[in-house]
N, C-alpha and C positions, 0 to 999 in steps of 0.2 A: 474508630476502626483502623487497625494496623493491617496494611495490604502489601504483599509483595507481588509485583508484576514481573515475570520472567520472559525474555525474549533473546534474540540472538544479537547481532550487531545492530547499532543504530544507524550510523552514517552510511548512507547510500543503500539503505534497505527500508522498503516500504512498510513492511510489518514493524520493523524497529521504530520507525518514525510514527507509526500508529500508536504503538505502546507508549511513546514519550508524550505524544499529544494527550492521550488518555489520562496518563499519570499527572501532567500538568493541570489539567481541568478538574480531576478528582481532588488534587490537593487544595484547590481554590474553595472547595465546598467542605473542607475540614477533614478529609481522609489523610491519615498519617501513611503516605505511599512511599515506597522505594522501588526504583527500576532497577532489576537485576539483569545484566547483559553477560550472556554466556559466550565465552570463547572468542572475544574479538581482539585478543592478543595484547591488550594493554594491561589488564589486572589492576589491582590496587582497591583501596577502601573508597569510601564515599566522596564524591564530587558533586558540586552543584552546577547543573547544566540547564541554563534557561528557567530556573526556578524548580527543577526537578532533581531530587536525590538520585544519584545514579552510583550503583556499586558494579565493578567490573569483576566478574566471577571467573577466576583463572586459577585452577589447582596448582599449575606449575609456578605460580607466583605466591602461593601460600593463601589464596582466597578461594575457599571451597564453599559449596552449597551449605554444608551443616554449619560453617562459620557464619554465614548470613542468617540461617534460621535460628541459631543460638543468640545472635545479637539482637535481631529485630523481633523475633517471636511473633511472626504475623498471624493474624486471625483468619486471613484468606490469602491463598496462593493462586494467582492468576496466571496461566500459561498462554502466550501467544504463539500459535502453531500454524503452518510450519515457519521455518526461518533459515537463516544462514547456517545455523548450527541445530539442524533439526534432530540428529541422532543424540547429541548431548542433552537436549530438552526432553527427549523421549526417555532417556535413561533416568533423568531427574524425576520425571513423572512416575515411573515405575517405583523408584526409591521412596518417593513420598507416599505413594498408595500403600506401600508396605510398612514403612517405618515411622511415618508422620500422620497417622490416620486421624488424629484429633483435629487436624486443621482441614477444612473443606478446600478442594481443588476445582477452580473454574477454568475451563479451557476453551479458548476461542479458535475456531477453524477458520482460517482465512482462505486456504486453497486446498485442492486435492493433493495429498501426499504422494511422493514419487516412489514409495517402496511399501510393499505388503506387510513388512515386519513391524511398521509402526501403526498399523490399523487399530490396535487397542486404544490409542490415544484419540483416534477419530471417534470411536464409539462412545467414548467418555466425554465428548464435547457438550458443553453447556450453551454456547453462543456460537452462531454462525453468522458470517458477514455477507455471504451470498444467498439471496433468497432461493436460488437454484438448488443449493445444498439443503436448505430447510425442507424443500419439497422431496428431495431424493431420500431424505433420512426419516420421513414420517413413519414408514413401517417399523423402523428400528425403535423409534420412540414408543410406539404402541406396544411392541413385543417387550420391552424392558421397562416401561413405565417411567422412562426418564424424561424430564422436562428440558426442552430445548427452545431457545428463542432466537429470533433474527433481529439483530441490532444493525440498522443501516449504517453505512459509512458517511464520512463528511470529507470535504476538501481539507488538504493539510497545507495549502499555499495561501499566503497573504494576497490582499487585493492589490491590483496594479497601481503604480504611482506615476504613470507617464502623463505628463501635463500636455497641453495643447502643442507646444513648441518641441516637446520631447519626442513625438512620434517619428518625425523625419530624421531627427539626430541619431536616434537609436537604429533605425533602418540603415542609415548611412554608415554607422559604426560596424554593422554586420555586413556591409558590402553588397546590399541589395541592388543597387543601381536601378535599372529599368525591369528587372525581373520581378516575379512574385515570391514572397517569403513564405516557404512552407516548412512548418516546424513539427517534429515528433519528439517525444520525450518519454522517459521511463527506463527501466532496468534492461540492460542489453542481454536479454535471454530469449531462447527460441520461442517462447510463449508470446512474445511481442511482435514476432515476424517483421523485424526491422528490415530484413533484406528485400521485402516487397517494395519498400520505399523507392528503391532505385529504378523500379519498372513503372510504378505508379506516376511518379513525377518525371518531368521533362528537363533534361539537363540544359536544353536551349532556352527554357522559358522560366525555370524555377531556381531560386536560391534555397537549397535544402540544408537545413540545420537539424542535427540529431543531438539532443542532450541527454546524456545517460552515463551510467557507471557499470563496468563489468565486475563481477566477483571473480574470485579465484577459479571457482567451479566453471565459469563461463569464458575464461581467458581465450580458450580455443575457438569458441564461437564468435568472440569479438574480433580475433585475427582473421577469421574466415569472412567476417562482414567487410573488413577493410579491404580484403582482396576482391571480394564480390562488387565492392563500390567501384573500383577502378575498371572492372570489366565493363561496367555501363557507362564509362565515360566521366564518372564523377571523380573529384579529388578528395580523398578521405581526410586529408589534413584540414579542408575547409568545412566538410560535412560534420564530422564528429568534433563537438566542441568540449566533451567531457561533462562533469557534473556541475550544474548551474544551482546556486542557492535559491531558495523559495522566491525572494523578492525579484531577483534577476530573471527567474523563469517566468514568473507571472507577468512581468513588464514585457517580455519577448513575446508571450502569447498574445498580449494586447495589441502589438504592432504588426503580428504576422497576418498573411492573407488566408492562410489555411492551417489547421492543426490536423495532423493525420495520424490515426492510431489503428493500424491494421491487425487487431489482435487475432491470435490463432483460434481462441475459444470465445470470441465476441466480447463486446463491452457491455457493462450494465452498471446499475447504481452501486455495486460494491467496489467498483474501481475508482481509486482515489484520483488517479490521472485524468479520467473522463469527467468526474465530478469538478475537479479544478478548471478544466477546459470550458465546462458548462457556464462557468461564471464570467465568460467573456463573449463579446459580440462576434468574435472571429468565427468564420465558418469551420465546422468540425466534420471530419470524415472518419468513420470507424465502421467495425463489422458487428453483426449481431445474429443470433440464431433465430430470433423472433421478429424483430422490426425490420421493415423494408422501406427504402425510400428516403425522400426528403421530408424533415419536420420542420416547419417554419417556426414553431414555438421556441424551438432551441437552436435553430440554424444549423441542423445537424443532419448529415446523410448516413443512414445505416445501410451498408452493403452486405452481401452474401460473403460468408468467410472464404477467403482465398480467390475471390472472383476479381481478377486484375482488371479485366475489360470494364466491368461496372464501376470500379474505383477510379479508373482513369477518366472515364466519361463524367462521373459526378464531380471529380476534382476540376475538370476543364470547364464545366458549366457553372459551378457555384464559387470557385475560388475568388476571393476578393468580396464576396457578399458579406455584409454586416447586418446584425440584427438578432432577433429572438428575445426571449424573456431571460434577462440576466440578473434578475433578483438574486440576492444571496441565498445560497441553498441551505441545506441542513447545518445546524450549528453543533459545536462540539459539546456544548452545555447539555444539549439533548442526549448525545451519546454518553456523556458521563452519567447523567440521570438514570438512564436505562440500565447502566451497569450497576449503579447503586441498588436498584431493585433486585438484580440478580444476586449480588453479594448479600444483601439483607435476607433473601429467601434461604440461602444456605447456611447463613450464621444462625438463623433462628432455629434450623434443624439441629445444629450442634448443641445450642444452648438447651433445646428441649431434652436431648439425650443426656446431657450432663445433669440436668435437674432430675431426671428419673434415676440416674445412678446414685445421687445424693440422697434421694428419698429411700 
C-alpha cells in the first residue's frame, strides 16, 4: 500500500508528532508511507527522519501538492486535522475531493476546529481521537451513513532512564533544593491554562518548571504568560525551560514530585501528555468534565475545570506521593494496526468501483 500522510509542522506540534509516530510504525509493517509536512517553512524533497520519509511541501520552494501526488501516486491520502497549517490542509482537502477522486481520503479529527469555514472537513472525518467527538457526531453518522471509528491514542515519549543515583543528581541540576518539584508540559496555548499554575503552586514551597513551545500564532499569549508569571512572584527565566526532547522530559517527569496539567477542556485518554504522565509513579493533577477526586490506581487527582481552590488543596495533600499502576499503556503497534483496517476498508471500496467500471 502506498500511503501519503499530510500534517502541518512536526517539530513542536503534538499532531505532527502523532503523524510521525504513526508513519514510523506503519512503515515497519510494510506500508510504503510518506509523511507530507505542509508549510513548515523548510521546503525540499524527501529526507529520512528517524526512519520516516518526510517531504516538506512548500509551493514557494517549488514543492507543491501535485508534485508529491505525481511522484508517489498514493493509494490512500490520510489528513491529520487540525494542525499548525489548518487552512492549507483544508484547501488541499477540497482540491483532492474535486480533482483526485480516484484516491480515498481518510481524515483524522484530533481537536475541534476554530473556524466554521472548515467544518466540511470535520463532517468528512473517518477517524476521531477523542471518544467525546465520537459521541457528539453519532447523529451525523446516522444521517449520512458515514462510518467513523474511534482510535485511541498512545504515549509518544520513551521510558525514563533515571537510575538509582540519577534521581538526586537530576533534581540538583534543576535547582530543586528543599522545595518540591512541580512539572507542567505541553504546548503554550490558551487551552492548556498554563497561567493557572502560578496560582495553584506556591512560590515559597515549589520549584515550578514549565516545558513547552509557543507557535507564531500564540507568541502574544506566551508573552502574556511571562508577564503574569512575574505578577505572582515567579521568575519566568527559571519557570519556562523551553522545549525538552522526549527522553529529557520523560526523565524529568520521573523525578518530579507532581505533574500538573490544568486543561481548560479537561484531560482524557486522547491527550498524549496525560498518557505519557500516566506511565510514571509521580502524582498527577489534572482536570476533567466527568471524573472527580483522587484515583489511587493511577495516582491521579481529577479536579473540576478552573477550580483553583480544589487544585491547590489536592496538590498540597498529594504532592510527593508515588505509586499507582504504571504498566506500559497502549502501544503504537495497536494504533497502526487499527489504521490499517481503516485504510483497507476504503481501498476495497475503490477496487470494487474500478472492477465494476472495467466490466
